[in-house]
N, C-alpha and C positions, 0 to 999 in steps of 0.2 A: 502493500499499498505506498509507502513512505517513497518507494522509488519510483512508482508512477508520479505520485506529487513532485518530487524531484525534476522528473522527467519534461510534465508541463510545464514548469516553472521555467526550466532550459528552455525549452522549444519558445516561449514567449519573450524570454529576458535577452534572450540568446548574446548572453557575455563573453567580452573579448580576455577577461581573468578573472579564476576565482580564486582568494584568499581564505583557507580552513585553517582551525584552531586544535588539529587532532580529534577528532569525533569522526565515527562515522558513517552520517551521512553527508559531509565532506566529501569524505574518500568515493564516495556514491557517486556526487557530483561531480567531482575530477574524472571518476572512470567515463561517465555517459559523455561528458563534456568530449573528451580530447577529441574521439570521432572526428569532431569537427574544428578541430584547431584548436580550441580555450586553453588560454596556459593556464600555471596551477601552480599556487604555493602556498605548501603544505606548513606549518608550522605545530612545531610537537609541541604536546601539551608541557607548561611550565613543571606540571606534579609530576611526570615522568622523569624524573633525575636518575634515578638508576641504568633503565633501560628503555629504550623508543617505546610506544605504546604497540598493543596491537595492530591497530590500524596504519601508525607510525610505519612501522615496517615493513608494511602494503605500500604505503603511498610512494614508495620512489617505480613504481611498477605503473601507475599512471598519472602522476604529477611531474610538470616540469620541472619543481625543486622542491628540498625536502631542507629542512632545517632544523634544528636543537636549541635553544635557549642553555644547553650546557656542553662546556668545551669537550669533554671527556666522553659523551657519545657521539662527537663529530667523526665521519668514515670518507670511504670512497665517495659515498651515494648520498651523506648527509653534511651537511655545510651548518657553520658554526657563526652568526653574525652578530652577535653578543647578546645581552638577556634584554628580557621586556623590558623586565621588573625594575 
């Protein structure tokens, strides 16, 4: 049900960029929008200080860029640009 609502919004709005802060609905939006050339930025939650979130681990497959707020979680696929807080 949520996936259909996200798809409906994407078809109406047709975003050029999606920025999401680490929740599954944002990951779904990024995955649905990718075939249309929509760029996306995944900012993993500040609450995940030990490991990336479950969705964050999958975000690299569908998002244009994945960033974490924790330097020790940065990797080849995940950037650290600094903290939000």
